N, C-alpha and C positions, 0 to 999 in steps of 0.2 A: 447529513453533511457531503460525506465524499460522491454519492450518486446524484446530488445536485451539482456538484464541481463547485461549490462555494469556496474561492481561494482561500480568504482569509482565516476562515477559522480550520481551514483545513492545514495550511501553512503554520500557524500557532501550536498547532499539535505537535510538531517535530521538535526535539532536543538540539541543542546547537551546535552539535556535529555530527549529523546523522550519515550512514552507510544504507544502499539500497543495492539488490541484485534485482532488477526491472526484469518482467519476461517477455521483453521485445528481442525480436531478432538483430535490431539494429543497434542494439546497446547492451553488449554480450558479458562486459565487464562489471565490476562492482564501481558504483556510484558513489563519491566521497565529499562529504562535507556540504554544508547548507546552502551555499549557491551552486554547485555542480546538481544536486538533488533538485533545488528549486527548477532550476533551467531544463530539466528533463520533464518533470511532472508537468510545468505550463506547457510544454510542448504537447504533451497527451491531452491534458485539459483541452487545448486548442482545435486537437484534432477531433478528440469526441463531439466537443460541440460543434462543428461543423459538418458533423454527420447525420444530426437530428436536431427535432426540437426538444426543448426542455427549458427547465428544469421539472423531473430529474431525467438528466442522461443516462445514467446508468440503474440498474436492477439488479445489485448485487445480492444474493444470498448466501451466505454463510453456514456452512453443514460441517457436522463435528467438530464444532466449535470447542476448546479446550484453553483454560486460562489457568494460569500456574503463578502464584507469586511467594517470590524469593527476596524476602527484606524490601530492599527499595528497587528491585526489579521486577519485572512480570512479562511473562511470556505468554504470547497467544499465536493457538495454530490452529487454521480451519481449512477446510476444502470448497473449491468452489464450482460448479457447474456440473458435469457427472455424463452419465448415459446420452450418446447421441454426440458428444462433444468432446474436446480434450479438457481435461478435468485441472482445475487451476487449484495449487497450494499456496498457502499461506503462512509464513511465521512473522510474526513483529514481538520484538524485544522492546519493551517501556522500561523506561527509569524513573526515578524523582529527581526534578532539578527543577530550582527553586520553589518546593512547594506542592509542585504540580507534579502528574504524570505525563511525560514525553514522549513519544517513538523516537527511537533511536536506531534502530534497524530493522528493515523490513526486505525479507527474503520472497521474491515470486516467481514461482516456475509453474510450468504446466505438465503433466505428464504425458507421454508421447502414446500414440494409438498400442495397443497389443499385439 
């Protein structure tokens, strides 16, 4: 879904009041609320689609995936990339909302060069 930049299923996966720390230099602050999160992701989708043919537009390969459940919350962490490039780090918090798992918070960052 995300690699294909399929907007509607992606949009439907979010909780009603999400927060995101994006890994983009032009968005250093926390983005809060459905409208603001959607606006920033729409911009990202448009930028990626404009750069190449697809779908898929992305080829994300999570490594060191860890999933932990705490009642009605789930925490997912993983890494992206690695040797030869900046390592991406992701933390996702899912919550049960209307009998479905929804993404409530995403923290995306990149580790600097050593």
